[in-house]
Residue, then its C-alpha position, 0 to 999 in steps of 0.5 A: x500499499x502507497x502512503x506516500x507523496x500527495x494524498x488527499x483528505x476529500x471534501x465531502x459533497x452535499x447538494x440538498x442536505x444531502x451526500x451526493x454520492x454522484x459527485x464523490x464517485x467524479x472526485x475519486x476518478x478525478x483524483x486518480x487521473x491527476x496522480x494522487x497518490x491516496x484519499x483520505x475520506x470522512x476525516x476533518x476535511x471530510x467533516x465527518x463530525x456531521x456524518x451519522x454511522x450510515x453515512x461514514x460507511x455509505x461514503x467510504x464504501x463508496x470512495x472505495x468502490x470508486x478508486x477500485x484498488x487504484x489508490x488507497x482509501x484511508x477512513x478516518x475514524x475520529x472519536x474521543x470514545x475507545x469503544x467508538x473507535x473501535x466500532x469505526x474501524x470495524x466499520x472502515x474495514x467492511x465498507x473496503x477501507x485500506x488504512x484508517x486516520x485516528x484522532x483522540x483526545x478531544x474534549x476529554x484530553x487524556x493524559x498520554x498515558x490514557x492515550x497509549x492505553x486507549x491506542x493499545x485497545x484500537x491497535x488489539x481490535x482493529x484488522x486494518x493499518x492505523x496511522x495516528x493523527x496528531x492535530x492539537x489544534x483542533x484536539x486540544x492535547x498533542x502526541x509528544x514525541x515519546x507517545x509517538x516512539x511507544x506508539x509505533x512500537x504497536x503492531x497495527x500502527x504505521x504511520x503518523x500524521x502530524x498537523x502540528x505544523x514543527x517541521x523538527x520534529x519528524x526528526x526526532x521521532x525518525x530517531x525514534x521509530x524503529x519499523x517502516x513508518x509513514x511520516x506525512x505531513x498535515x500541514x500544508x504551508x509547512x509540508x515542504x519542510x517537512x519531506x526536508x526532515x523525512x517526510x514522505x508524505x502529505x495528507x493535503x486540504x490544497x490536494x483537493x482543488x490542486x491535485x496535479x499541482x500538488x503531486x508534482x511539489x510532493x513528487x519532487x520532494x519526495x525525490x530529493x529535488x528541493x530546487x523544485x520543490x520550492x518552487x512548486x512551493x512558491x506557486x502553491x502558498x497563496x492557495x494554502x494560505x487562501x483556502x484557511x482564511x476560515x475553517x475549512x473545508x469552507x474554502x476548499x469547497x468554494x474552490x470546487x465550486x468553482x471548479x464545477x467539482x461540487x456544490x458549494x454545500x456544508x453542513x451545518x455548523x459550518x457555512x459557506x465563505x465569506x466574499x472577501x474569503x472568496x476573492x481571495x481564493x479567486x485570486x489564488x486559483x487565477x494564479x494558477x491558472x486553474x480558472 
């Protein structure tokens, strides 16, 4: 299973409040043709907190069916309940996902020892590879480097999505992890630095909108061609910034609507981005030749 390069954090398209499965299938096909390496589905960018359990299954199953093995599907199973995490991991396997991505800790804020225990239970129950998800800006708690090292010893834990923006962490973690491990950036603006420190991929919001350009950037960085990677990253930076003027995935949904790939529709409490944000996104997309 290839968990390197450009991994798009896929949006969940809606139409009149319901999941738009036609648009979802079209998005998957587009990513295959544009060179995306893998898809993260039903995660943060996929508005997973607003999806019912049945919708999670249906979206994952639809994405896996559309991918047809041409690229891996990573299922977001973020929750702050261990029992629910185990259930969602089973759901992901049944739906045809290839791996799971799990963030824990939000609201109940467990200690590092409690987080380790949580993942041990998940590791014993899960039948798919597990990616840790370190995103303290949303969970309110950070996986320490010591914790990552301990969790990497679990059989099913095969990598990490690091959304801290602290690019030096990957070098420190690599010294502590003693098996093949997918170190993945989860922050578009600092992904170049993450690759330079030894990262092998990026789970990206920007890859929703500019998949071909992002795939070229990620491949250049992965191959160690940092002159090309820096040049490509410079062209993407304005889009990185514009998509996050307001909380994600509002910016990505608007940008995709401009490309005719899905409606500019989110589920409450999220709403479409403001006119000011739209203008910035339009400008960034035009600079990349997307409009």
